[in-house]
N, C-alpha and C positions, 0 to 999 in steps of 0.2 A: 598803778598799773600802766605798763608802758607795752607799747606796741610795736610791730615792721612786719611789714607784712606779713599779718594774721596771725605773729608770734605773739604771745602773751606772757607778762614775765610779773610776779609776784613773787614776796619775802613771806613765807608761810614765820616766821620767828615768834612772832605773836601767839601762836597756836599748838603751843608746849606739848598741852595732854595730850591732841592726837600726832603728835611729832611721837612722844617717848613712846605711847604703843604700838605706834608703826616701828619702831626698834627694839623693843621687846619681840614685838609678833617674826623680826626678821629673825632675831635666835632663837627661837621656837623653831621657826621653818629652818633654820639651819642643821636643827639636829632631826626635826623628823622628816627632813627631806635632803638627804647631804649626797647622793648622788652627782655626777656629774652630765650634765645637759647640753645639749647641742645646738647652736644656731647663728646668725650673726654676730649675734658677741660672745666675744673671747674675752672672758674674764674668770677668775678664782673658781667663782660659784654663781648660779643663776635659781632663781625658785619653779617653781611652777607657774603658767599661767593663771592658773585660777587659786594664784595663793590669797585674794582676797576670800574666797568662800571656804579654804583651808582652815584660815586663823582668823576667827572674829574681831581679834586686837585694829586690824585693817581696816574694820566696818567705820570709823569717825573720819579716818583720813579719806574713804573713799565719799562719805557723804559731803565732808569739805569740800571735794573738789568737784562733785558733781552741781553742787551750789554754785561755786566758782565758775562753771560752766553755764548756769543755768544766769546767771549774770553778765559774762559776756554775750550769750545770744541775746537776754535785753537791752543790752546797751548797745551790744555792737551791730548786731545783724539785723532786730526788730524794730530798732530807733523806738523801746521803749514801750513799743505796744503787746500786750498781754504776760502772762505769766509763764513759763516756759520749765522753771526750774526743774519741777519733776519727771519731766521729759528726758534729762539723761541718766543712764546706768552705766556703771563698771561693767564690761565686758571682759576684759581681761585684765589680770594686773600680775606683776613679778617685780624682783628685787635683785639685782644686779652688785656681785662686789668685785670692783675690777682688778687691785694690783697694777703691780710694774708691770709693764709689757700688755696688758689688757687694753682693747680695744672694740668696736663695735663696724662692722663694713656698713657701708652705704646702704641705706635702707627705708622702707616707708611703713608707716601703719592702714594703709587700705586693707577693708573697708571701714575704720574705724571713723567715726566722723570728727573727733577730737583723738588727742594721742598726748599726754601730760608725763613729763618727767619731772620726779622731786629727788632733789637731791638730801639724805641726811645726814650724809658725811663726804665732804671733800677738802684738802687742804691746796695750798698755794702752787703747788706743783700738779697738781691733777688735771687733766685734759678736759677742755670745753667741750661744749657738742657746737657740731659745725652744720649749717642749713646752708642746701643747695653749692655746695663746695666752697664757699666763700663767707658765709658770716656766723662768725664763731660768737658765742655765749657762753661766758667759763661760768665752771662749776662752782660754787662756796655753798655751805650749810643752809639748808633749808630753802634755796631757792627753787621753784617751781616754775617751771615753760607748759605752757599750753599752747599748740598750736595742731594745723586741720592733719587728718590722719596721713593725708595722700603726701603732705611735704617730703622729701629726700634729704633723711640728713644721716650726720654718721660720730663716733667719738674717735679721734686719733688715738697714737699710742700711750697710754698714761702711763706717765712714773710717777704717782703719787696714791695717797688712797682718795677712793670712789666708790660711797656707797649709794647708789639709786634706787625710787620704785619708779618703775615704769606702767602704764595704764593707756590700754584702748577704751573710746567712752565713745557710746555710741547712743542716738536721739531715737529715740520711743515716734516721735508726729516728726517728722524729716520738714515739713512744711509748716 
């Protein structure tokens, strides 16, 4: 785990079953929800924000990410005091295919406690995620970034393949 300014980075390559199910879920969601959506994200395709409820194949990935949030809370915020892993839950979950020319305007995920971005597909030319207009984190397959929901970020114009799952995560017991 790497952290900078409360941003946590993980490589989920060893969680192949959850990643493969998520890829299947995205393929199915593209069929069942093909319509163009508008938001601060300008890409080839954007799934509904309740995709984790529309396709159960996203549930193992959601569980993995909420477990990671629980570990972050325990190890970083509560100094190992107590077990809070089950306090986190996915409020919103959606997938985005960017393609050439896709981007995301500067935004944050407030009031989410944490936001998460997982790269299912990314090549060497895909755009990074940029936090606070200056700190770039490159996109690569299976990279997971978890950060406070209020942290401002954007995606510059993309030139390669970039498929992500984004999540807004809430905490049942905020203290």
